[in-house]
C-alpha positions, 0 to 999 in steps of 0.5 A: 499499499502506498502512503503520501509524506508531507513535507511540511510537517511529515506526517504520512496519509493513505492517499492523495486526496488525503494529503491534499485535503491535510495541506489545505486544512492544517497548511492553508494550501488550496487550489486556483484556476486562474493561471499557469506555473512555470515550472518543470512539470512532469505529466503523470497520466492522462485519461479520458472522461466520460464527457469525452475530454481529457484530463491531465495531471501534472506534478514538479519535477523533485516530487517523490522518492529517489529509487535507486535503478540497477546493479548500483555499481555506478557511483550516484552523482554528486549533488545527489538526486533532485526528488525531496523524499516525500509529497506535496500538493503543488499539481497542476490538473488540465483539462481538455473538453472535446471542443478544445477547451483548456481548463486549469486547476492548480496549487498557487502555493509551491511548498515542499523546497527551497531556493537551492543554490546547488540545484539551480539551474542556469544558461551557458552565457550565465556561465560564462559570465560568472566565469570571465568575473572570477578571472577578473579578479572579482571576490568570489563573495561578491559573485556569490552574493550576485547569484543568491539575489538573481536566483531569488528573483529567477526563482519566484519568477518561474512559479509565478 
């Protein structure tokens, strides 16, 4: 039997619907249906409705538990897994009816992990810019402060 752990308080619940209910009642996290999030979302499942439409559920790529695959002869990457070893209520439910009208229900609050500079995704240009600054003898602390400040702004724009 599957169990779902709330990453906010470590409570274990028996179903996903109980996890969502718990998040709404205890942590005041609820779903909205107004606009979409810009996050790395992974399709979980699609199913056809009786009305002829299609429902797709999307969850954050960091949701869930790390499962080692293979014979474990190779070492895991240095940074470790992106998985947070828990479940949280951030999701999108996309409904497309037979007339191609799309309705999106999503959880506005994205919880479960904070801003982690080690997991930051940056472009090649950003990497080259930072390398240039270090070559020009700009102190490492100044470069790191700039990264932290830009990351805060960049991270939250990604989810809003």
